[in-house]
Each structure stands twice: as structure tokens, then as C-alpha cells.
N, C-alpha and C positions, 0 to 999 in steps of 0.2 A: 439443512444442517449448516450451522454457522462456520465461517472460515476462521482460522487462526491468523495472527499477524505474519507468521512464516509462510503460510499458504498464499496470503495476499501478496507478499513480497515476490514469491516465485511466479505468481500470475502476472504481476507487473513486468518482471524481467522477460517473460515469454511474449508480452505484448509490445516489446520494444522500448520500455523505459530503462533508464540507467541510474544507478546509485551514484550520487555525487558526494554525499557525506553521511556520517552517522553522528547524531547528537544524543548520547546516552543510549536509550533503547529505541529511538526513532530514526528510521532510515529515510533520508530525503531523496526522492526520486524526481528525475527531470526527463522531459521529452519535448522535442521541437513542436511548437504550436500549443502547448498546454502550460498551465500554471504548475509550479512545483507541488508535489504531494508528499506529505509526511506519513509514513506507515509505522504505527507502533508495534514493535515486535517484543512482546512480553512473554517469553518462554512459549509454552503451548496453550496459553489461555485463548479462549474464543473471543472474537471481537463482538461487541454489542451490536445489535441489529442496526441501529441508527448510524454507527460509525462504519459498519460494513457497507451500507448503502451509500454513504457520503464518499467513501474511498472508491467504490466502483464507478460512481458518477465522475469523480475527479480524474480517474484513470481512463475515462471514456469507454468503459466496458458495459455501461448501462444507459 
């Protein structure tokens, strides 16, 4: 089942990421030792499969 942007954001927070700023509907997350990750939070829309996989890799969860 695909994740929404809100669910991905909560998953990142639980994994130790912190929100540094919001640019429109994109939440910019940072964590020591990783590149910044931009999570699109567009209401309750599901993320496309490729975007979901890219974000999970960027967050170090896959």
C-alpha cells in the first residue's frame, strides 16, 4: 500500500530526521551524515512508487 507524504514525513521524524524548513508543500529534512531530503506533502495523496522508493533510500530506510 503506497504511503502518503504525511506518512513519509512521520516516518522520517521517528527515524531521527528533523525538519529544517518548508518550501510550499515540500518539507526539507536533515540528519547528520545524510544529504537533505525533500518530502512532498500534498494533502492525503499517495506518493508514486518511484518517489516513495527514492525517499526511502534517501532517508536510509531501504
